[in-house]
Structures are given as C-alpha cells and as structure tokens.
All heavy atoms as an XYZ file, in Angstrom:
733
protein
N      -4.023     65.353     12.885
C      -3.276     64.492     13.796
C      -3.592     63.032     13.501
O      -4.717     62.690     13.172
C      -3.646     64.789     15.242
C      -3.127     66.083     15.763
S      -3.247     66.076     17.555
C      -1.981     67.218     17.913
N      -2.604     62.210     13.677
C      -2.804     60.776     13.536
C      -3.367     60.237     14.845
O      -3.066     60.747     15.923
C      -1.476     60.087     13.216
C      -0.953     60.469     11.868
C      -0.104     61.556     11.716
C      -1.343     59.774     10.739
C       0.362     61.927     10.481
C      -0.865     60.131      9.499
C      -0.024     61.219      9.369
O       0.430     61.581      8.147
N      -4.182     59.236     14.780
C      -4.780     58.703     16.002
C      -3.789     57.765     16.695
O      -3.077     57.012     16.042
C      -6.076     57.964     15.700
O      -5.819     56.849     14.876
N      -3.771     57.829     17.993
C      -2.899     56.974     18.793
C      -3.602     56.598     20.079
O      -4.509     57.276     20.524
N      -3.217     55.516     20.659
C      -3.857     55.036     21.874
C      -3.311     55.767     23.094
O      -2.209     55.492     23.561
C      -3.604     53.540     22.017
O      -4.145     53.074     23.224
N      -4.066     56.731     23.609
C      -3.669     57.466     24.797
C      -2.588     58.495     24.570
O      -1.991     58.983     25.512
N      -2.306     58.807     23.337
C      -1.244     59.760     23.030
C      -1.704     60.700     21.922
O      -2.583     60.370     21.144
C       0.016     59.030     22.554
C       0.603     58.096     23.566
C       1.763     57.292     23.002
O       1.782     57.072     21.780
O       2.628     56.902     23.775
N      -1.088     61.866     21.862
C      -1.282     62.781     20.750
C      -0.135     62.568     19.789
O       1.021     62.533     20.194
C      -1.291     64.235     21.231
C      -2.442     64.546     22.130
C      -2.273     64.596     23.502
C      -3.697     64.773     21.607
C      -3.328     64.879     24.336
C      -4.769     65.064     22.433
C      -4.586     65.118     23.800
N      -0.449     62.414     18.525
C       0.593     62.167     17.531
C       0.528     63.246     16.450
O      -0.221     63.110     15.490
C       0.433     60.775     16.933
C       0.587     59.657     17.955
S       0.411     58.009     17.268
C       1.858     57.928     16.243
N       1.309     64.321     16.596
C       1.306     65.377     15.584
C       1.804     64.892     14.227
O       1.372     65.375     13.194
C       2.239     66.442     16.140
C       2.548     66.044     17.530
C       2.169     64.617     17.715
N       2.716     63.920     14.226
C       3.190     63.282     13.002
C       3.247     61.779     13.251
O       3.109     61.327     14.391
C       4.595     63.784     12.595
O       5.527     63.385     13.598
C       4.626     65.299     12.439
N       3.482     61.024     12.210
C       3.523     59.564     12.362
C       4.646     59.083     13.264
O       4.541     58.037     13.885
C       3.689     58.896     10.999
C       2.429     58.866     10.181
C       2.632     58.099      8.909
O       3.058     58.737      7.927
O       2.379     56.879      8.908
N       5.743     59.844     13.339
C       6.898     59.383     14.110
C       7.116     60.154     15.408
O       8.175     60.069     16.012
C       8.162     59.430     13.248
C       8.431     60.831     12.698
O       7.540     61.683     12.801
O       9.534     61.043     12.158
N       6.119     60.902     15.865
C       6.241     61.633     17.132
C       4.980     61.428     17.970
O       3.877     61.652     17.495
C       6.415     63.133     16.893
C       6.546     63.914     18.200
S       6.399     65.707     18.021
C       7.624     66.087     16.819
N       5.161     60.972     19.208
C       4.041     60.785     20.122
C       4.268     61.622     21.370
O       5.377     61.659     21.903
C       3.908     59.313     20.499
N       3.233     62.291     21.826
C       3.295     63.103     23.042
C       2.314     62.526     24.054
O       1.123     62.414     23.772
C       2.933     64.561     22.737
C       3.745     65.238     21.633
C       3.161     66.597     21.307
C       5.188     65.358     22.055
N       2.817     62.144     25.212
C       1.972     61.575     26.254
C       1.491     62.682     27.179
O       2.243     63.602     27.494
C       2.741     60.518     27.042
N       0.253     62.578     27.622
C      -0.325     63.560     28.531
C      -0.416     62.921     29.915
O      -0.913     61.805     30.062
C      -1.721     63.997     28.050
C      -2.338     64.981     29.015
C      -1.631     64.588     26.659
N       0.060     63.630     30.914
C       0.010     63.125     32.290
C      -0.633     64.162     33.194
O      -0.650     65.346     32.887
C       1.415     62.822     32.794
C       2.073     61.724     32.017
C       3.361     61.335     32.660
N       4.005     60.330     31.816
C       5.252     60.007     31.892
N       6.031     60.616     32.761
N       5.759     59.100     31.115
N      -1.098     63.709     34.328
C      -1.707     64.609     35.295
C      -0.627     65.447     35.970
O       0.429     64.947     36.331
C      -2.474     63.822     36.351
N      -0.903     66.715     36.158
C       0.020     67.574     36.885
C      -0.187     67.352     38.381
O      -1.239     66.849     38.792
C      -0.244     69.039     36.535
O      -1.493     69.438     37.053
N       0.780     67.718     39.199
C       0.603     67.554     40.645
C      -0.645     68.263     41.174
O      -1.334     67.744     42.039
C       1.875     68.157     41.233
C       2.892     68.001     40.158
C       2.136     68.174     38.875
N      -0.978     69.416     40.621
C      -2.157     70.149     41.077
C      -3.437     69.384     40.752
O      -4.310     69.224     41.602
C      -2.199     71.536     40.459
C      -3.432     72.317     40.890
C      -3.455     73.691     40.301
N      -2.468     74.503     40.998
C      -2.046     75.676     40.588
N      -2.502     76.181     39.468
N      -1.160     76.348     41.283
N      -3.570     68.906     39.523
C      -4.787     68.174     39.166
C      -4.830     66.821     39.864
O      -5.905     66.357     40.258
C      -4.908     68.009     37.650
O      -3.835     67.253     37.136
N      -3.692     66.167     40.040
C      -3.660     64.887     40.750
C      -4.093     65.069     42.201
O      -4.833     64.242     42.740
C      -2.269     64.276     40.677
N      -3.655     66.140     42.838
C      -4.054     66.415     44.223
C      -5.552     66.690     44.301
O      -6.224     66.236     45.228
C      -3.269     67.599     44.770
N      -6.084     67.408     43.327
C      -7.519     67.710     43.306
C      -8.338     66.431     43.102
O      -9.347     66.209     43.783
C      -7.823     68.718     42.195
C      -9.223     69.255     42.225
C      -9.467     70.356     41.203
N      -9.237     69.880     39.845
C      -8.288     70.322     39.028
N      -7.450     71.249     39.423
N      -8.157     69.836     37.817
N      -7.893     65.564     42.217
C      -8.585     64.298     41.969
C      -8.549     63.425     43.226
O      -9.563     62.837     43.620
C      -7.945     63.562     40.776
C      -8.232     64.335     39.484
C      -8.437     62.125     40.675
C      -7.392     63.899     38.300
N      -7.390     63.336     43.867
C      -7.261     62.530     45.083
C      -8.167     63.061     46.189
O      -8.849     62.297     46.863
C      -5.804     62.510     45.554
N      -8.194     64.367     46.346
C      -9.037     64.965     47.392
C     -10.511     64.657     47.154
O     -11.239     64.297     48.071
C      -8.812     66.466     47.453
C      -9.608     67.163     48.529
C      -9.120     68.597     48.716
N      -9.931     69.329     49.646
C     -10.046     69.087     50.937
N      -9.399     68.078     51.467
N     -10.805     69.825     51.721
N     -10.974     64.776     45.922
C     -12.384     64.481     45.600
C     -12.702     63.007     45.853
O     -13.788     62.669     46.319
C     -12.700     64.842     44.152
C     -12.566     66.309     43.837
C     -13.669     67.127     44.505
N     -13.533     68.522     44.146
C     -13.086     69.464     44.941
N     -12.745     69.185     46.174
N     -12.998     70.703     44.534
N     -11.752     62.136     45.542
C     -11.965     60.710     45.787
C     -12.126     60.428     47.281
O     -13.011     59.674     47.689
C     -10.804     59.900     45.215
N     -11.295     61.066     48.104
C     -11.396     60.857     49.545
C     -12.654     61.486     50.127
O     -13.254     60.939     51.043
C     -10.142     61.370     50.250
C      -8.997     60.406     50.162
C      -8.047     60.529     49.168
C      -8.884     59.354     51.063
C      -6.997     59.634     49.064
C      -7.841     58.450     50.974
C      -6.893     58.593     49.967
N     -13.062     62.619     49.585
C     -14.318     63.230     50.035
C     -15.500     62.317     49.727
O     -16.393     62.142     50.555
C     -14.512     64.596     49.379
C     -13.591     65.661     49.928
C     -13.647     66.964     49.142
O     -14.309     67.014     48.078
O     -13.014     67.941     49.588
N     -15.512     61.735     48.539
C     -16.578     60.804     48.178
C     -16.546     59.559     49.061
O     -17.590     59.051     49.472
C     -16.462     60.414     46.707
N     -15.346     59.092     49.381
C     -15.208     57.903     50.225
C     -15.737     58.140     51.629
O     -16.246     57.215     52.265
C     -13.746     57.471     50.284
N     -15.633     59.364     52.128
C     -16.149     59.675     53.464
C     -17.661     59.476     53.529
O     -18.201     59.111     54.572
C     -15.792     61.107     53.860
C     -14.326     61.307     54.159
S     -13.748     60.354     55.566
C     -14.596     61.183     56.890
N     -18.348     59.690     52.413
C     -19.794     59.526     52.376
C     -20.200     58.093     52.031
O     -21.385     57.770     52.041
C     -20.395     60.486     51.349
N     -19.220     57.253     51.734
C     -19.528     55.885     51.300
C     -18.855     54.872     52.222
O     -19.100     54.887     53.416
C     -19.089     55.695     49.853
C     -19.864     56.604     48.911
C     -19.398     56.446     47.500
N     -20.101     57.383     46.624
C     -19.673     57.753     45.455
N     -18.561     57.280     44.977
N     -20.363     58.602     44.734
N     -18.000     54.039     51.657
C     -17.405     52.926     52.397
C     -16.081     53.246     53.063
O     -15.442     52.361     53.625
C     -17.184     51.736     51.464
C     -18.453     51.192     50.860
C     -18.218     49.985     49.983
N     -16.960     50.054     49.275
C     -16.297     48.989     48.833
N     -16.765     47.794     49.034
N     -15.163     49.127     48.177
N     -15.621     54.476     52.964
C     -14.343     54.896     53.551
C     -13.165     54.099     52.985
O     -12.288     53.644     53.717
C     -14.363     54.825     55.067
C     -15.381     55.764     55.688
C     -15.275     55.765     57.191
N     -16.396     56.446     57.785
C     -16.418     57.743     58.092
N     -15.378     58.480     57.838
N     -17.485     58.282     58.630
N     -13.187     53.933     51.653
C     -12.108     53.210     50.982
C     -11.875     53.834     49.613
O     -12.815     54.106     48.881
C     -12.462     51.737     50.807
C     -11.382     50.933     50.143
C     -11.768     49.465     50.047
C     -10.679     48.675     49.354
N     -11.040     47.269     49.198
N     -10.586     54.063     49.279
C     -10.188     54.579     47.968
C      -9.184     53.604     47.378
O      -8.258     53.160     48.059
C      -9.550     55.985     48.076
C      -8.919     56.408     46.763
C     -10.573     56.998     48.537
N      -9.376     53.271     46.110
C      -8.423     52.430     45.400
C      -7.746     53.287     44.340
O      -8.411     53.798     43.441
C      -9.118     51.223     44.741
O      -9.784     50.467     45.755
C      -8.103     50.336     44.033
N      -6.442     53.455     44.459
C      -5.660     54.218     43.482
C      -5.094     53.230     42.461
O      -4.254     52.395     42.788
C      -4.535     54.978     44.169
N      -5.601     53.309     41.235
C      -5.137     52.440     40.157
C      -4.108     53.241     39.361
O      -4.400     54.337     38.894
C      -6.313     51.994     39.267
C      -5.827     51.061     38.164
C      -7.391     51.315     40.109
N      -2.911     52.706     39.227
C      -1.814     53.483     38.635
C      -0.904     52.615     37.784
O      -1.074     51.407     37.709
C      -1.001     54.151     39.746
C      -0.403     53.166     40.705
N       0.771     52.517     40.459
C      -0.858     52.709     41.904
C       1.048     51.700     41.482
N       0.071     51.796     42.353
N       0.048     53.242     37.164
C       1.051     52.566     36.340
C       2.446     53.009     36.797
O       3.349     53.213     36.002
C       0.810     52.922     34.867
C       1.594     52.130     33.876
C       1.140     50.688     33.789
C       1.888     49.993     32.659
N       1.565     48.597     32.560
N       2.601     53.165     38.105
C       3.859     53.671     38.665
C       5.013     52.679     38.524
O       6.160     53.052     38.717
C       3.667     54.051     40.130
N       4.722     51.441     38.178
C       5.817     50.488     37.973
C       6.550     50.754     36.660
O       7.676     50.313     36.482
C       5.302     49.052     38.007
C       4.305     48.769     36.906
O       3.565     49.651     36.465
N       4.241     47.527     36.469
N       5.930     51.501     35.748
C       6.555     51.810     34.464
C       6.952     53.283     34.384
O       8.060     53.614     34.002
C       5.615     51.459     33.292
C       6.189     51.917     31.970
C       5.337     49.966     33.280
N       6.033     54.169     34.766
C       6.320     55.600     34.689
C       7.141     56.030     35.898
O       6.871     55.618     37.025
C       5.022     56.413     34.639
C       4.217     56.168     33.401
C       2.913     55.747     33.486
C       4.772     56.360     32.148
C       2.170     55.520     32.350
C       4.036     56.129     31.001
C       2.726     55.707     31.099
N       8.116     56.866     35.665
C       8.968     57.338     36.765
C       8.216     58.289     37.677
O       8.495     58.373     38.865
C      10.206     58.009     36.199
C      11.123     57.019     35.559
C      12.431     57.543     35.076
N      12.638     58.959     35.174
C      13.445     59.639     34.410
N      14.114     59.038     33.455
N      13.606     60.928     34.567
N       7.258     59.001     37.152
C       6.478     59.941     37.954
C       5.412     59.185     38.737
O       4.605     58.461     38.170
C       5.806     60.973     37.051
O       4.929     61.761     37.797
N       5.427     59.321     40.026
C       4.424     58.672     40.890
C       3.477     59.717     41.463
O       3.041     59.626     42.601
C       5.126     57.911     42.007
C       5.982     56.769     41.504
C       6.664     56.042     42.644
N       5.740     55.613     43.672
C       5.149     54.422     43.729
N       5.387     53.541     42.792
N       4.333     54.112     44.711
N       3.127     60.721     40.652
C       2.345     61.858     41.107
C       1.014     61.458     41.721
O       0.675     61.894     42.811
C       2.102     62.836     39.936
O       3.362     63.186     39.379
C       1.389     64.083     40.399
N       0.246     60.636     41.037
C      -1.089     60.281     41.511
C      -1.008     59.502     42.820
O      -1.741     59.779     43.771
C      -1.852     59.475     40.436
C      -3.176     58.964     40.973
C      -2.073     60.335     39.203
N      -0.098     58.538     42.902
C       0.040     57.736     44.118
C       0.503     58.609     45.283
O      -0.019     58.511     46.390
C       1.016     56.565     43.885
C       1.238     55.782     45.160
C       0.502     55.660     42.786
N       1.462     59.468     45.040
C       1.967     60.355     46.093
C       0.881     61.291     46.595
O       0.733     61.486     47.806
C       3.170     61.166     45.571
O       4.178     60.247     45.120
C       3.743     62.055     46.649
N       0.103     61.866     45.701
C      -0.975     62.769     46.105
C      -2.045     62.032     46.902
O      -2.580     62.559     47.879
C      -1.600     63.445     44.884
S      -0.527     64.676     44.144
N      -2.358     60.803     46.509
C      -3.344     60.016     47.253
C      -2.834     59.711     48.656
O      -3.574     59.827     49.640
C      -3.664     58.723     46.508
N      -1.559     59.358     48.774
C      -0.987     59.078     50.099
C      -1.005     60.327     50.980
O      -1.328     60.252     52.164
C       0.444     58.573     49.948
C       0.537     57.176     49.418
C       1.976     56.775     49.241
N       2.090     55.446     48.670
C       3.202     54.973     48.155
N       4.298     55.707     48.146
N       3.236     53.761     47.657
N      -0.652     61.471     50.405
C      -0.628     62.723     51.175
C      -2.028     63.123     51.626
O      -2.217     63.542     52.765
C      -0.006     63.848     50.352
S       1.770     63.662     50.136
N      -3.011     63.010     50.738
C      -4.391     63.377     51.098
C      -4.897     62.498     52.232
O      -5.526     62.984     53.171
C      -5.307     63.245     49.880
N      -4.605     61.220     52.169
C      -5.050     60.308     53.220
C      -4.370     60.643     54.545
O      -5.004     60.723     55.579
C      -4.745     58.861     52.840
C      -5.179     57.894     53.918
C      -4.681     56.488     53.638
N      -4.991     55.646     54.763
C      -4.217     55.494     55.822
N      -3.090     56.138     55.910
N      -4.569     54.708     56.812
N      -3.070     60.830     54.491
C      -2.306     61.068     55.713
C      -2.697     62.378     56.371
O      -2.848     62.443     57.594
C      -0.822     61.059     55.373
C       0.066     61.258     56.555
C       0.322     60.353     57.539
C       0.800     62.431     56.874
N       1.189     60.892     58.447
C       1.492     62.175     58.063
C       0.941     63.674     56.279
C       2.306     63.121     58.667
C       1.764     64.603     56.871
C       2.428     64.324     58.048
N      -2.878     63.441     55.591
C      -3.142     64.765     56.147
C      -4.582     64.973     56.585
O      -4.840     65.472     57.663
C      -2.805     65.838     55.119
C      -1.342     66.002     54.879
C      -1.112     67.096     53.883
N       0.307     67.197     53.569
C       0.779     67.775     52.505
N      -0.034     68.320     51.632
N       2.070     67.823     52.292
N      -5.526     64.616     55.731
C      -6.911     65.024     55.961
C      -7.901     63.887     56.178
O      -8.972     64.117     56.713
C      -7.395     65.853     54.766
C      -6.549     67.085     54.505
C      -7.032     67.810     53.265
O      -8.234     68.086     53.191
O      -6.197     68.066     52.382
N      -7.567     62.679     55.737
C      -8.531     61.591     55.776
C      -7.933     60.322     56.367
O      -7.894     59.277     55.721
C      -9.044     61.303     54.350
C      -9.649     62.497     53.672
C      -8.899     63.285     52.818
C     -10.976     62.832     53.896
C      -9.459     64.378     52.178
C     -11.542     63.930     53.274
C     -10.790     64.708     52.416
N      -7.461     60.373     57.603
C      -6.798     59.191     58.168
C      -7.735     58.002     58.375
O      -7.261     56.872     58.493
C      -6.240     59.697     59.498
C      -7.065     60.882     59.841
C      -7.484     61.498     58.537
N      -9.051     58.232     58.391
C      -9.992     57.123     58.604
C     -10.315     56.371     57.310
O     -10.920     55.310     57.352
C     -11.300     57.607     59.258
C     -11.030     58.178     60.632
C     -12.001     58.612     58.370
N      -9.896     56.917     56.176
C     -10.171     56.272     54.888
C      -9.037     55.309     54.550
O      -7.864     55.654     54.632
C     -10.334     57.326     53.762
C     -10.523     56.643     52.414
C     -11.497     58.254     54.057
N      -9.414     54.107     54.168
C      -8.429     53.101     53.772
C      -7.986     53.379     52.340
O      -8.814     53.608     51.461
C      -9.048     51.710     53.868
C      -8.138     50.601     53.426
C      -8.860     49.259     53.364
O     -10.023     49.150     53.713
N      -8.154     48.246     52.912
N      -6.682     53.354     52.094
C      -6.133     53.553     50.754
C      -5.548     52.251     50.255
O      -4.686     51.656     50.898
C      -5.050     54.638     50.756
C      -4.311     54.839     49.434
C      -5.269     55.289     48.326
C      -3.184     55.845     49.602
N      -6.038     51.804     49.113
C      -5.520     50.608     48.461
C      -4.849     51.054     47.161
O      -5.404     51.868     46.433
C      -6.669     49.647     48.154
C      -6.268     48.416     47.394
C      -7.464     47.543     47.024
O      -8.555     48.084     46.797
O      -7.273     46.322     46.961
N      -3.670     50.550     46.870
C      -2.965     50.863     45.634
C      -2.838     49.598     44.818
O      -2.486     48.546     45.345
C      -1.567     51.411     45.937
C      -1.563     52.682     46.720
C      -0.163     53.122     47.091
O       0.808     52.679     46.436
O      -0.030     53.893     48.046
N      -3.130     49.712     43.515
C      -3.022     48.547     42.645
C      -2.571     48.994     41.261
O      -2.976     50.050     40.776
C      -4.351     47.755     42.590
C      -4.174     46.451     41.836
C      -5.459     48.585     42.005
C      -5.299     45.463     42.077
N      -1.713     48.210     40.664
C      -1.209     48.508     39.316
C      -2.317     48.210     38.312
O      -3.064     47.239     38.457
C       0.060     47.689     39.035
C       1.162     48.113     40.017
C       0.524     47.852     37.593
C       2.389     47.259     40.001
N      -2.437     49.046     37.297
C      -3.543     48.961     36.348
C      -3.622     47.592     35.675
O      -4.728     47.093     35.422
C      -3.475     50.112     35.319
C      -2.296     49.948     34.384
C      -4.771     50.229     34.541
N      -2.504     46.946     35.386
C      -2.528     45.628     34.749
C      -3.178     44.593     35.675
O      -3.963     43.755     35.227
C      -1.114     45.181     34.391
C      -0.422     46.176     33.471
O      -1.103     46.756     32.608
O       0.795     46.373     33.629
N      -2.856     44.643     36.948
C      -3.451     43.724     37.916
C      -4.941     44.008     38.082
O      -5.747     43.077     38.201
C      -2.739     43.840     39.257
N      -5.328     45.298     38.073
C      -6.737     45.646     38.193
C      -7.526     45.131     36.996
O      -8.644     44.625     37.150
C      -6.912     47.153     38.343
C      -8.370     47.582     38.438
S      -9.291     46.789     39.783
C      -8.897     47.860     41.136
N      -6.960     45.254     35.806
C      -7.637     44.743     34.610
C      -7.840     43.233     34.720
O      -8.912     42.715     34.368
C      -6.835     45.087     33.369
N      -6.839     42.523     35.219
C      -6.960     41.075     35.392
C      -8.034     40.735     36.423
O      -8.817     39.797     36.224
C      -5.614     40.480     35.807
N      -8.092     41.490     37.515
C      -9.125     41.253     38.534
C     -10.524     41.499     37.986
O     -11.446     40.724     38.240
C      -8.879     42.151     39.748
C      -7.697     41.794     40.633
C      -7.475     42.875     41.684
C      -7.918     40.454     41.288
N     -10.686     42.596     37.244
C     -11.989     42.901     36.659
C     -12.419     41.818     35.676
O     -13.572     41.395     35.665
C     -11.958     44.258     35.966
C     -11.834     45.474     36.881
C     -11.606     46.733     36.046
C     -13.057     45.620     37.755
N     -11.487     41.355     34.863
C     -11.790     40.300     33.906
C     -12.147     39.001     34.613
O     -13.115     38.331     34.258
C     -10.598     40.098     32.968
C     -10.820     39.126     31.824
C     -11.930     39.625     30.903
C      -9.540     38.943     31.035
N     -11.388     38.669     35.636
C     -11.661     37.449     36.400
C     -13.041     37.496     37.039
O     -13.815     36.554     36.961
C     -10.600     37.244     37.467
C     -10.788     35.946     38.258
C      -9.977     35.929     39.503
N     -10.513     36.931     40.417
C      -9.924     37.321     41.525
N      -8.754     36.860     41.853
N     -10.482     38.226     42.307
N     -13.354     38.627     37.673
C     -14.655     38.781     38.322
C     -15.794     38.748     37.320
O     -16.856     38.210     37.574
C     -14.703     40.057     39.147
C     -13.787     39.996     40.357
O     -13.304     38.892     40.702
O     -13.537     41.057     40.952
N     -15.581     39.356     36.153
C     -16.605     39.381     35.103
C     -16.855     37.979     34.580
O     -17.992     37.574     34.386
C     -16.152     40.310     33.970
C     -17.025     40.311     32.778
C     -18.288     41.084     33.035
N     -19.005     41.192     31.775
C     -20.297     41.265     31.694
N     -21.023     41.309     32.776
N     -20.882     41.343     30.538
N     -15.784     37.208     34.358
C     -15.930     35.834     33.846
C     -16.553     34.926     34.895
O     -17.303     34.013     34.564
C     -14.572     35.295     33.423
S     -13.926     36.104     31.952
N     -16.265     35.168     36.161
C     -16.810     34.340     37.234
C     -18.306     34.568     37.419
O     -19.027     33.673     37.847
C     -16.077     34.614     38.531
N     -18.780     35.772     37.096
C     -20.193     36.098     37.319
C     -21.092     35.667     36.155
O     -22.300     35.717     36.254
C     -20.368     37.591     37.554
O     -20.058     38.318     36.369
N     -20.506     35.222     35.040
C     -21.334     34.809     33.903
C     -21.504     33.326     33.826
O     -20.943     32.549     34.480
C     -20.731     35.288     32.559
O     -19.418     34.793     32.438
C     -20.769     36.781     32.467
C-alpha cells in the first residue's frame, strides 16, 4: 500500500477514508461522558462536520448528553479551530 495521510491507498490513484461507525461513535461518546462525570463534567467534541456530510460523532455526543448525562456540559468545536487554539495557547505559554 502507498502511504497517505489518514487514508488507505491500495493504489496511487485510489484513496479509502475510514470513519467511525455509529456504534463505535456512540461507545466513544459514552466513555467520554463517563470520564467527565469523575472529572470536570465537561466534554469537548472536536469534529470536522463542516466538511463531512456524516455528523455521526457529534450526533452521538448530543444524544449521550441528552439521555444519560444532562449535568455534563458539551462543547463542540471544529478541528481547524481547535488546532488554532492549541497553537495559540502553546505560543502564549513560551
């Protein structure tokens, strides 16, 4: 296989993207909320839903919060904005 950034490339001209299934996304969201209950009661869902049509991870996080963890605060942020925030904070601390 040819190497690709975040993709499987069986040939040079074919790329296959891997995404989370609704079942695994729901499991990941649930574990995040369970961990948040023992900590600061806050979950930040970092996603790329502005580009990808599938909003599986964001939807699962919203459902988990609404159904089982109403006391946990859910923050949603696009991955590009999160990268900028992390970079800004890193540069400010040096």
